[in-house]
VOGU-3710 file (C-alpha; in Angstrom, 3 decimals, decimal comma):
1> xxxxxxxxxx> -34,634/-73,808/4,846  -31,613/-71,521/4,390  -30,124/-73,947/2,018  -32,898/-74,312/-0,331  -32,830/-70,434/-0,484  -29,375/-70,427/-0,923  -29,720/-73,549/-3,755  -32,633/-71,236/-5,467  -30,793/-67,636/-5,764  -27,688/-69,714/-6,787
11> xxxxxxxxxx> -29,706/-71,331/-9,626  -31,095/-67,977/-10,467  -27,885/-66,037/-11,000  -25,094/-68,496/-11,349  -25,006/-67,540/-15,028  -24,953/-63,747/-14,132  -21,976/-64,283/-11,830  -20,006/-66,527/-14,474  -20,061/-64,037/-16,883  -18,632/-61,224/-14,744
21> xxxxxxxxxx> -16,081/-63,747/-13,266  -15,005/-63,874/-16,969  -15,428/-60,889/-17,922  -12,636/-59,780/-14,896  -10,252/-62,123/-16,020  -10,005/-61,562/-19,739  -9,887/-57,763/-18,097  -6,962/-58,752/-16,061  -5,185/-60,601/-19,041  -5,849/-57,972/-21,431
31> xxxxxxxxxx> -4,239/-55,361/-18,953  -1,266/-58,070/-18,352  -0,931/-57,638/-22,300  -0,686/-54,057/-22,925  1,545/-53,888/-19,592  4,321/-56,103/-21,273  3,560/-54,079/-24,640  4,380/-51,066/-22,987  7,207/-48,850/-24,244  8,380/-47,942/-20,696
41> xxxxxxxxxx> 8,747/-44,830/-20,480  10,252/-43,271/-17,016  8,151/-40,622/-16,204  4,949/-43,079/-16,482  6,450/-45,511/-14,195  7,353/-42,676/-12,114  3,658/-41,763/-11,956  2,486/-45,111/-11,464  4,716/-45,735/-8,875  3,480/-42,771/-6,790
51> xxxxxxxxxx> -0,561/-43,592/-7,894  0,102/-46,593/-6,100  2,010/-45,899/-3,110  -0,369/-43,103/-2,094  -3,243/-45,419/-2,476  -1,764/-47,968/-0,481  -0,515/-45,655/2,333  -4,359/-43,366/2,063  -6,570/-46,631/1,477  -7,105/-47,733/5,166
61> xxxx> -8,481/-44,107/5,957  -10,847/-43,541/2,796  -11,968/-47,159/2,849  -14,454/-46,665/5,863
//
C-alpha cells in the first residue's frame, strides 16, 4: 500500500523535482563561472573566507 502511494506521489511530482534539480545545477554552474571570472580582490577574498569560517563555527548552534 505504501509503495503504491509513493509511486503515485512520484508520478505526480517528478517533473517539478527534476526542474528544481536542473535549476540548482544551473545556479551552481553560473556561480562557478562567476567565481572563475572574479578579479580576486584581496579584501573580498578575506571577507569570503571569514564568512565561511563564521558560518562553519556557528552552524551547529544556529541549525537547531
